[in-house]
NUTOR-848523 format. One record per residue (C-alpha): residue number from 1; residue in three letters; x negated, y, z. Coordinates in steps of 0.05 Angstrom, whole numbers, always signed. Layout:
# residues N
{NUM "ALA" {X Y Z}},
...
# end
This chain:
# residues 486
{1 "MET" {-408 +323 +53}},
{2 "PRO" {-400 +250 +29}},
{3 "GLN" {-358 +228 +89}},
{4 "MET" {-307 +266 +130}},
{5 "THR" {-287 +251 +202}},
{6 "GLY" {-215 +242 +220}},
{7 "LYS" {-214 +312 +248}},
{8 "GLN" {-243 +341 +185}},
{9 "TYR" {-191 +304 +144}},
{10 "LYS" {-135 +336 +185}},
{11 "GLU" {-168 +405 +178}},
{12 "SER" {-173 +395 +103}},
{13 "LEU" {-96 +385 +100}},
{14 "LYS" {-86 +452 +135}},
{15 "LYS" {-124 +487 +79}},
{16 "ILE" {-77 +465 +24}},
{17 "HIS" {-4 +486 +17}},
{18 "PRO" {+38 +434 -20}},
{19 "LEU" {+113 +443 -29}},
{20 "ILE" {+146 +392 +17}},
{21 "TYR" {+218 +383 +39}},
{22 "TYR" {+246 +336 +92}},
{23 "MET" {+318 +332 +116}},
{24 "GLY" {+334 +397 +80}},
{25 "GLU" {+276 +434 +114}},
{26 "LYS" {+214 +462 +80}},
{27 "ILE" {+152 +435 +116}},
{28 "ASP" {+93 +482 +123}},
{29 "ASN" {+44 +437 +160}},
{30 "VAL" {+45 +361 +159}},
{31 "THR" {-7 +357 +214}},
{32 "THR" {+39 +387 +267}},
{33 "HIS" {+108 +363 +247}},
{34 "PRO" {+130 +301 +286}},
{35 "ALA" {+157 +267 +224}},
{36 "PHE" {+89 +266 +193}},
{37 "ILE" {+39 +262 +251}},
{38 "PRO" {+37 +185 +254}},
{39 "HIS" {+22 +180 +179}},
{40 "VAL" {-32 +232 +185}},
{41 "ASN" {-62 +196 +245}},
{42 "ALA" {-64 +129 +208}},
{43 "ALA" {-99 +159 +148}},
{44 "ALA" {-147 +197 +194}},
{45 "LEU" {-167 +130 +226}},
{46 "THR" {-193 +105 +157}},
{47 "TYR" {-242 +164 +160}},
{48 "GLU" {-262 +150 +232}},
{49 "MET" {-272 +75 +222}},
{50 "ALA" {-321 +87 +164}},
{51 "LEU" {-366 +123 +213}},
{52 "ALA" {-358 +75 +271}},
{53 "PRO" {-416 +27 +280}},
{54 "GLU" {-372 -34 +288}},
{55 "PHE" {-333 -20 +224}},
{56 "GLU" {-385 +17 +182}},
{57 "GLU" {-405 -42 +139}},
{58 "LEU" {-333 -57 +119}},
{59 "CYS" {-307 +14 +113}},
{60 "SER" {-364 +48 +77}},
{61 "ALA" {-404 +31 +13}},
{62 "LYS" {-460 +57 -31}},
{63 "SER" {-436 +95 -91}},
{64 "HIS" {-460 +65 -158}},
{65 "LEU" {-451 +135 -187}},
{66 "THR" {-492 +177 -138}},
{67 "GLY" {-528 +128 -91}},
{68 "GLU" {-495 +163 -33}},
{69 "LYS" {-461 +129 +25}},
{70 "ILE" {-387 +138 +17}},
{71 "ASN" {-320 +117 +47}},
{72 "ARG" {-302 +50 +16}},
{73 "PHE" {-233 +78 -4}},
{74 "THR" {-269 +120 -56}},
{75 "HIS" {-313 +63 -81}},
{76 "ILE" {-311 +27 -148}},
{77 "HIS" {-320 -48 -136}},
{78 "GLN" {-388 -72 -161}},
{79 "SER" {-387 -145 -138}},
{80 "HIS" {-348 -202 -108}},
{81 "ASP" {-375 -178 -41}},
{82 "ASP" {-341 -111 -51}},
{83 "LEU" {-274 -145 -65}},
{84 "ILE" {-281 -188 -3}},
{85 "LYS" {-302 -130 +41}},
{86 "LYS" {-242 -91 +17}},
{87 "VAL" {-195 -145 +42}},
{88 "LYS" {-231 -151 +108}},
{89 "MET" {-230 -76 +116}},
{90 "LEU" {-155 -73 +105}},
{91 "ARG" {-143 -127 +157}},
{92 "ALA" {-188 -91 +207}},
{93 "ILE" {-152 -25 +197}},
{94 "GLY" {-84 -59 +201}},
{95 "GLN" {-105 -89 +268}},
{96 "GLN" {-121 -19 +294}},
{97 "THR" {-60 +17 +267}},
{98 "GLY" {-4 -35 +266}},
{99 "SER" {+21 +6 +207}},
{100 "CYS" {+8 +27 +135}},
{101 "PHE" {-53 +72 +129}},
{102 "GLN" {-35 +95 +59}},
{103 "ARG" {-102 +99 +22}},
{104 "CYS" {-97 +32 -14}},
{105 "VAL" {-54 +55 -72}},
{106 "GLY" {-100 +112 -95}},
{107 "PHE" {-160 +65 -83}},
{108 "ASP" {-130 +13 -129}},
{109 "GLY" {-109 +65 -181}},
{110 "MET" {-179 +92 -185}},
{111 "ASN" {-209 +23 -195}},
{112 "ALA" {-158 +6 -249}},
{113 "THR" {-168 +72 -285}},
{114 "TYR" {-243 +65 -283}},
{115 "SER" {-242 +1 -324}},
{116 "ILE" {-185 +20 -370}},
{117 "THR" {-217 +86 -392}},
{118 "TYR" {-279 +48 -413}},
{119 "ASP" {-237 +2 -455}},
{120 "ILE" {-197 +59 -487}},
{121 "ASP" {-262 +95 -506}},
{122 "LYS" {-289 +31 -537}},
{123 "LYS" {-229 +25 -582}},
{124 "TYR" {-214 +98 -599}},
{125 "GLY" {-279 +135 -586}},
{126 "THR" {-247 +180 -534}},
{127 "GLY" {-286 +210 -475}},
{128 "TYR" {-242 +188 -418}},
{129 "HIS" {-292 +144 -382}},
{130 "GLU" {-347 +196 -373}},
{131 "ARG" {-292 +246 -353}},
{132 "PHE" {-267 +197 -301}},
{133 "LYS" {-336 +183 -274}},
{134 "THR" {-344 +259 -263}},
{135 "PHE" {-278 +259 -229}},
{136 "MET" {-299 +201 -184}},
{137 "LYS" {-362 +238 -164}},
{138 "MET" {-318 +295 -140}},
{139 "ILE" {-271 +248 -102}},
{140 "GLN" {-331 +215 -69}},
{141 "GLY" {-370 +278 -55}},
{142 "LYS" {-311 +311 -21}},
{143 "ASP" {-284 +245 +9}},
{144 "LEU" {-214 +261 -16}},
{145 "MET" {-153 +218 -9}},
{146 "PRO" {-113 +214 -74}},
{147 "SER" {-46 +179 -74}},
{148 "GLY" {-31 +127 -128}},
{149 "ALA" {+32 +151 -164}},
{150 "MET" {+57 +96 -209}},
{151 "THR" {+131 +81 -200}},
{152 "ASP" {+180 +123 -239}},
{153 "PRO" {+254 +130 -222}},
{154 "LYS" {+268 +90 -287}},
{155 "GLY" {+341 +109 -295}},
{156 "ASP" {+375 +56 -339}},
{157 "ARG" {+329 -6 -332}},
{158 "SER" {+356 -34 -397}},
{159 "LEU" {+326 +23 -436}},
{160 "SER" {+254 +42 -450}},
{161 "PRO" {+226 +109 -427}},
{162 "SER" {+238 +143 -495}},
{163 "GLN" {+310 +116 -498}},
{164 "GLN" {+333 +147 -433}},
{165 "LYS" {+387 +201 -438}},
{166 "ASP" {+346 +242 -390}},
{167 "PRO" {+273 +242 -413}},
{168 "ASP" {+249 +262 -344}},
{169 "LEU" {+266 +195 -312}},
{170 "TYR" {+194 +175 -330}},
{171 "VAL" {+135 +223 -325}},
{172 "HIS" {+117 +247 -395}},
{173 "VAL" {+78 +299 -434}},
{174 "VAL" {+123 +356 -455}},
{175 "GLU" {+70 +399 -487}},
{176 "ARG" {-1 +391 -510}},
{177 "LYS" {-46 +453 -504}},
{178 "LYS" {-118 +464 -523}},
{179 "ASP" {-142 +463 -451}},
{180 "GLY" {-94 +409 -423}},
{181 "ILE" {-24 +381 -421}},
{182 "ILE" {+42 +399 -388}},
{183 "VAL" {+80 +343 -356}},
{184 "SER" {+150 +333 -326}},
{185 "GLY" {+186 +277 -291}},
{186 "ALA" {+181 +244 -224}},
{187 "LYS" {+147 +188 -185}},
{188 "ALA" {+187 +152 -132}},
{189 "HIS" {+171 +125 -63}},
{190 "ILE" {+98 +144 -66}},
{191 "THR" {+59 +122 -4}},
{192 "GLY" {+20 +176 +33}},
{193 "ALA" {+44 +229 -17}},
{194 "VAL" {+52 +287 +31}},
{195 "ASN" {-15 +278 +67}},
{196 "SER" {-59 +264 +7}},
{197 "HIS" {-103 +314 -26}},
{198 "GLY" {-75 +299 -96}},
{199 "HIS" {-41 +249 -139}},
{200 "LEU" {-70 +199 -190}},
{201 "VAL" {-12 +190 -237}},
{202 "MET" {-6 +126 -279}},
{203 "PRO" {+46 +97 -326}},
{204 "THR" {+94 +48 -294}},
{205 "SER" {+103 -4 -349}},
{206 "ALA" {+80 -28 -417}},
{207 "MET" {+96 +22 -472}},
{208 "ARG" {+112 +20 -546}},
{209 "ALA" {+92 +71 -600}},
{210 "GLU" {+156 +110 -590}},
{211 "ASP" {+138 +117 -516}},
{212 "LYS" {+69 +147 -527}},
{213 "ASP" {+86 +212 -491}},
{214 "TYR" {+98 +170 -429}},
{215 "ALA" {+31 +134 -434}},
{216 "VAL" {-5 +185 -392}},
{217 "THR" {-55 +180 -334}},
{218 "PHE" {-79 +243 -297}},
{219 "TYR" {-97 +274 -231}},
{220 "VAL" {-65 +335 -199}},
{221 "PRO" {-80 +370 -133}},
{222 "ILE" {-21 +363 -84}},
{223 "ASP" {-10 +438 -85}},
{224 "ALA" {-9 +446 -161}},
{225 "PRO" {+45 +495 -187}},
{226 "GLY" {+109 +459 -206}},
{227 "LEU" {+96 +401 -159}},
{228 "LEU" {+150 +387 -106}},
{229 "HIS" {+152 +331 -54}},
{230 "ILE" {+217 +305 -21}},
{231 "PHE" {+199 +261 +39}},
{232 "GLY" {+241 +198 +45}},
{233 "ARG" {+281 +176 +106}},
{234 "GLN" {+259 +116 +144}},
{235 "SER" {+292 +70 +194}},
{236 "ASN" {+293 +101 +264}},
{237 "ASP" {+257 +163 +237}},
{238 "THR" {+291 +212 +285}},
{239 "ARG" {+257 +175 +342}},
{240 "LYS" {+192 +209 +320}},
{241 "CYS" {+221 +275 +344}},
{242 "GLU" {+240 +248 +411}},
{243 "CYS" {+169 +236 +436}},
{244 "SER" {+191 +173 +471}},
{245 "MET" {+166 +101 +475}},
{246 "ASP" {+228 +83 +434}},
{247 "GLN" {+185 +97 +373}},
{248 "GLY" {+148 +32 +385}},
{249 "ASN" {+83 +56 +352}},
{250 "ALA" {+82 +130 +368}},
{251 "GLU" {+10 +142 +346}},
{252 "TYR" {+12 +110 +277}},
{253 "GLY" {+85 +99 +259}},
{254 "CYS" {+109 +37 +222}},
{255 "VAL" {+105 +52 +148}},
{256 "GLY" {+68 +94 +96}},
{257 "GLY" {+107 +159 +92}},
{258 "GLU" {+136 +152 +23}},
{259 "ALA" {+162 +210 -18}},
{260 "LEU" {+194 +228 -85}},
{261 "ILE" {+146 +272 -125}},
{262 "VAL" {+176 +319 -176}},
{263 "PHE" {+134 +345 -234}},
{264 "ASP" {+169 +408 -261}},
{265 "LYS" {+126 +428 -322}},
{266 "VAL" {+61 +417 -284}},
{267 "PHE" {-4 +437 -321}},
{268 "VAL" {-61 +386 -321}},
{269 "PRO" {-129 +410 -347}},
{270 "ASN" {-164 +364 -397}},
{271 "GLU" {-218 +344 -347}},
{272 "HIS" {-165 +310 -305}},
{273 "VAL" {-130 +273 -363}},
{274 "PHE" {-152 +200 -369}},
{275 "MET" {-100 +172 -417}},
{276 "CYS" {-55 +211 -464}},
{277 "GLY" {-16 +173 -517}},
{278 "GLU" {-56 +108 -518}},
{279 "TYR" {+7 +69 -507}},
{280 "ASP" {-25 +2 -523}},
{281 "PHE" {-66 +6 -458}},
{282 "ALA" {-9 +26 -412}},
{283 "GLY" {+13 -45 -396}},
{284 "GLU" {-59 -67 -383}},
{285 "LEU" {-70 -10 -336}},
{286 "VAL" {-7 -29 -297}},
{287 "GLU" {-29 -102 -294}},
{288 "ARG" {-99 -84 -268}},
{289 "PHE" {-71 -37 -217}},
{290 "ALA" {-20 -88 -195}},
{291 "THR" {-74 -141 -188}},
{292 "PHE" {-115 -96 -142}},
{293 "HIS" {-55 -75 -102}},
{294 "ARG" {-27 -146 -94}},
{295 "GLN" {-97 -169 -74}},
{296 "ASN" {-91 -123 -13}},
{297 "TYR" {-29 -152 +19}},
{298 "GLY" {-59 -213 +54}},
{299 "GLY" {-109 -165 +85}},
{300 "CYS" {-66 -108 +110}},
{301 "LYS" {-5 -151 +126}},
{302 "GLY" {-51 -202 +159}},
{303 "GLY" {-76 -147 +204}},
{304 "LEU" {-6 -124 +220}},
{305 "ALA" {+13 -195 +235}},
{306 "ASP" {-44 -200 +283}},
{307 "VAL" {-15 -142 +322}},
{308 "LEU" {+55 -172 +319}},
{309 "VAL" {+33 -240 +342}},
{310 "GLY" {-4 -206 +400}},
{311 "ALA" {+58 -167 +419}},
{312 "VAL" {+102 -228 +418}},
{313 "TYR" {+52 -269 +459}},
{314 "ALA" {+46 -213 +510}},
{315 "LEU" {+122 -210 +513}},
{316 "THR" {+127 -285 +527}},
{317 "LEU" {+81 -275 +587}},
{318 "ALA" {+125 -217 +611}},
{319 "GLN" {+188 -257 +601}},
{320 "GLY" {+164 -323 +630}},
{321 "THR" {+171 -362 +565}},
{322 "SER" {+99 -372 +546}},
{323 "LYS" {+95 -444 +569}},
{324 "ALA" {+157 -468 +531}},
{325 "SER" {+136 -517 +477}},
{326 "HIS" {+182 -487 +424}},
{327 "VAL" {+152 -418 +437}},
{328 "LYS" {+81 -445 +430}},
{329 "ASP" {+102 -478 +365}},
{330 "LYS" {+133 -414 +338}},
{331 "LEU" {+71 -374 +355}},
{332 "ALA" {+27 -425 +320}},
{333 "GLU" {+72 -420 +260}},
{334 "MET" {+66 -344 +260}},
{335 "ILE" {-10 -350 +260}},
{336 "HIS" {-8 -402 +205}},
{337 "LEU" {+35 -357 +160}},
{338 "ALA" {-11 -297 +172}},
{339 "GLU" {-74 -335 +158}},
{340 "THR" {-43 -365 +95}},
{341 "ILE" {-33 -297 +63}},
{342 "TYR" {-102 -275 +86}},
{343 "CYS" {-132 -337 +53}},
{344 "CYS" {-98 -318 -12}},
{345 "SER" {-128 -248 -11}},
{346 "ILE" {-198 -276 +2}},
{347 "ALA" {-187 -328 -54}},
{348 "CYS" {-168 -278 -107}},
{349 "SER" {-229 -236 -87}},
{350 "CYS" {-277 -294 -91}},
{351 "GLN" {-248 -313 -159}},
{352 "GLY" {-254 -243 -186}},
{353 "PHE" {-294 -225 -248}},
{354 "GLN" {-334 -168 -280}},
{355 "GLN" {-299 -122 -328}},
{356 "PRO" {-336 -94 -390}},
{357 "ALA" {-342 -28 -353}},
{358 "GLY" {-386 -63 -301}},
{359 "CYS" {-337 -61 -244}},
{360 "TYR" {-303 -121 -213}},
{361 "GLN" {-230 -143 -217}},
{362 "ALA" {-195 -192 -170}},
{363 "ASP" {-165 -255 -201}},
{364 "PRO" {-96 -234 -228}},
{365 "LEU" {-60 -301 -219}},
{366 "LEU" {-83 -310 -147}},
{367 "ALA" {-69 -237 -130}},
{368 "ASN" {+3 -247 -152}},
{369 "ILE" {+6 -312 -111}},
{370 "THR" {-18 -271 -52}},
{371 "LYS" {+38 -218 -58}},
{372 "LEU" {+93 -269 -72}},
{373 "ASN" {+72 -306 -9}},
{374 "VAL" {+75 -240 +29}},
{375 "THR" {+148 -229 +7}},
{376 "ARG" {+165 -294 +42}},
{377 "ASN" {+115 -304 +98}},
{378 "VAL" {+121 -235 +130}},
{379 "TYR" {+196 -242 +134}},
{380 "GLU" {+188 -310 +167}},
{381 "VAL" {+138 -281 +216}},
{382 "ALA" {+188 -227 +232}},
{383 "ARG" {+244 -278 +240}},
{384 "LEU" {+203 -318 +290}},
{385 "ALA" {+186 -255 +327}},
{386 "HIS" {+261 -239 +333}},
{387 "ASP" {+274 -310 +355}},
{388 "ILE" {+224 -306 +412}},
{389 "THR" {+240 -235 +431}},
{390 "GLY" {+314 -245 +442}},
{391 "GLY" {+375 -200 +437}},
{392 "LEU" {+345 -142 +474}},
{393 "LEU" {+310 -125 +408}},
{394 "ALA" {+377 -97 +385}},
{395 "THR" {+411 -74 +449}},
{396 "MET" {+357 -48 +497}},
{397 "PRO" {+371 +19 +532}},
{398 "SER" {+327 +78 +513}},
{399 "GLU" {+269 +109 +550}},
{400 "PHE" {+314 +167 +568}},
{401 "ASP" {+359 +119 +607}},
{402 "LEU" {+299 +88 +640}},
{403 "HIS" {+278 +156 +666}},
{404 "ASP" {+347 +184 +681}},
{405 "PRO" {+362 +191 +756}},
{406 "ALA" {+431 +160 +748}},
{407 "THR" {+411 +100 +706}},
{408 "GLY" {+337 +90 +713}},
{409 "LYS" {+338 +44 +773}},
{410 "TRP" {+388 -2 +738}},
{411 "VAL" {+348 -3 +672}},
{412 "ASP" {+285 -18 +712}},
{413 "LYS" {+319 -72 +752}},
{414 "TYR" {+353 -109 +696}},
{415 "MET" {+301 -101 +641}},
{416 "LYS" {+249 -137 +683}},
{417 "GLY" {+227 -207 +666}},
{418 "VAL" {+170 -237 +708}},
{419 "ALA" {+174 -203 +776}},
{420 "ASP" {+104 -174 +777}},
{421 "VAL" {+106 -146 +707}},
{422 "PRO" {+136 -76 +703}},
{423 "ALA" {+200 -69 +663}},
{424 "GLU" {+167 -13 +624}},
{425 "THR" {+115 -63 +598}},
{426 "ARG" {+169 -108 +571}},
{427 "ILE" {+205 -48 +540}},
{428 "ARG" {+143 -22 +506}},
{429 "LEU" {+128 -89 +475}},
{430 "ILE" {+198 -99 +450}},
{431 "ARG" {+198 -29 +420}},
{432 "LEU" {+133 -45 +383}},
{433 "ILE" {+163 -108 +355}},
{434 "ASP" {+225 -69 +336}},
{435 "ALA" {+184 -17 +299}},
{436 "MET" {+144 -70 +260}},
{437 "THR" {+202 -116 +241}},
{438 "CYS" {+271 -82 +241}},
{439 "GLY" {+268 -30 +186}},
{440 "THR" {+230 +3 +131}},
{441 "ALA" {+165 -33 +147}},
{442 "LEU" {+195 -101 +131}},
{443 "ALA" {+226 -78 +66}},
{444 "GLU" {+158 -52 +44}},
{445 "SER" {+131 -123 +48}},
{446 "MET" {+183 -143 -3}},
{447 "HIS" {+179 -85 -52}},
{448 "GLY" {+111 -53 -42}},
{449 "ALA" {+64 -71 -101}},
{450 "GLY" {+124 -96 -139}},
{451 "SER" {+185 -137 -123}},
{452 "PRO" {+181 -213 -123}},
{453 "GLN" {+205 -220 -195}},
{454 "ALA" {+146 -179 -219}},
{455 "GLN" {+99 -228 -188}},
{456 "LYS" {+137 -288 -216}},
{457 "ILE" {+132 -257 -286}},
{458 "MET" {+57 -251 -279}},
{459 "ILE" {+50 -320 -249}},
{460 "GLU" {+88 -350 -308}},
{461 "ARG" {+45 -312 -358}},
{462 "ARG" {-21 -333 -325}},
{463 "GLY" {-1 -402 -300}},
{464 "SER" {-30 -438 -361}},
{465 "LEU" {+33 -479 -373}},
{466 "GLU" {+10 -503 -442}},
{467 "ARG" {-58 -525 -415}},
{468 "LYS" {-25 -561 -358}},
{469 "LYS" {+24 -593 -406}},
{470 "LYS" {-34 -621 -447}},
{471 "LEU" {-66 -649 -384}},
{472 "ALA" {-3 -688 -369}},
{473 "GLU" {+6 -710 -442}},
{474 "LYS" {-66 -737 -442}},
{475 "LEU" {-55 -780 -381}},
{476 "ALA" {+13 -803 -405}},
{477 "LYS" {-18 -821 -473}},
{478 "ILE" {+34 -779 -510}},
{479 "GLY" {+16 -775 -583}},
{480 "GLU" {-30 -835 -578}},
{481 "GLN" {-21 -910 -581}},
{482 "PRO" {-11 -929 -508}},
{483 "PHE" {-63 -975 -479}},
{484 "PHE" {-36 -1022 -426}},
{485 "VAL" {-80 -1060 -378}},
{486 "CYS" {-47 -1126 -358}},
# end
């Protein structure tokens, strides 16, 4: 079964029994609990769109390992065209969900691990790459959704992993056995963690020799013994349990369903271990993963911006402000900002290159430019949306008041804008804008795929300052006898 439907994906989640807690409650089924249903729905749509004729070319691909048609989220990039289609796919899905659809992190982790295992084998004669190819055939054949688990809690940021007072603040190997390894630690705010089939775990930073036990990459099923998931709170998360329009985006939510994953002496068989102690490759793996993940953001956030621009424009029609020149100007600026980040994603894809393993990597400098622009542009798009929407964004009565016999007629009367547009239409649009711009979703644009300083570090490293300095010195005739034309 190379490709699942959305329904089959949901059924597959019912067959596994991970340990999940939320708000002090043990969760038995993420497909039926209101806190998780929107996240499950968003991920399910990635399966449905791969089978839909209008999206099939973007959302599916041909496996270079088996020749089978597969979901693109399980594909290893084989060309510039693959990199570009990835970005276009993410924008298309973002337009349909208005939310995070969660599969990008595991997708990027698999592509980074594919190339790094090849390089490790070349230096050390290990067998990681063939092992990983076998693993990828399994992922593609079953159409599984692995999360990408990279970020550790980190503890004292001034100390390396091995210097921490508590060694479990980074995931690490605690015992090596003949048939595998035992790991402990945690991974923080992992997108899609509770509705994935398993976790691809990667180191979170460059390592030194003394950190070799922390230089570990592996895969574990979500229900592996010793694995525990604590689902994080989100802004307005209790609205999911109200079944009201106050959610804003009831079907798909507003963010990616992040969780803390605890590894309490979890056993990982050798066939699912892809790095173990090769500390000199940890930093490169992180950089390749970050490049892929930062490449994404102009695509997915561009798609979400399309929805937001559409919601704001529809609201101006409902409020009677659509013809105001300053409103038109702000809408044009929102479009400009969204298309700018999308251009960056396309550019870093077009400027990508082939790795020794044969797969393709996006351009690291331009990928970091993409994400740094997202940390600014998305906030500005949200600010403009708030400006146009007005104060009701923060003070609007709830759906319960709209439908209450004592208050409903007043809410309906005074929430109306243009006379022939129902008040409920205006309320629904404002709630969607609220969901997309007023909470966790906006913060994810800042910190997802790394905070701005992480991008600035990579931009400085790859910005070719010395080469640019020489260009200037050449034109300024520095170090030469100046030649003046009179």
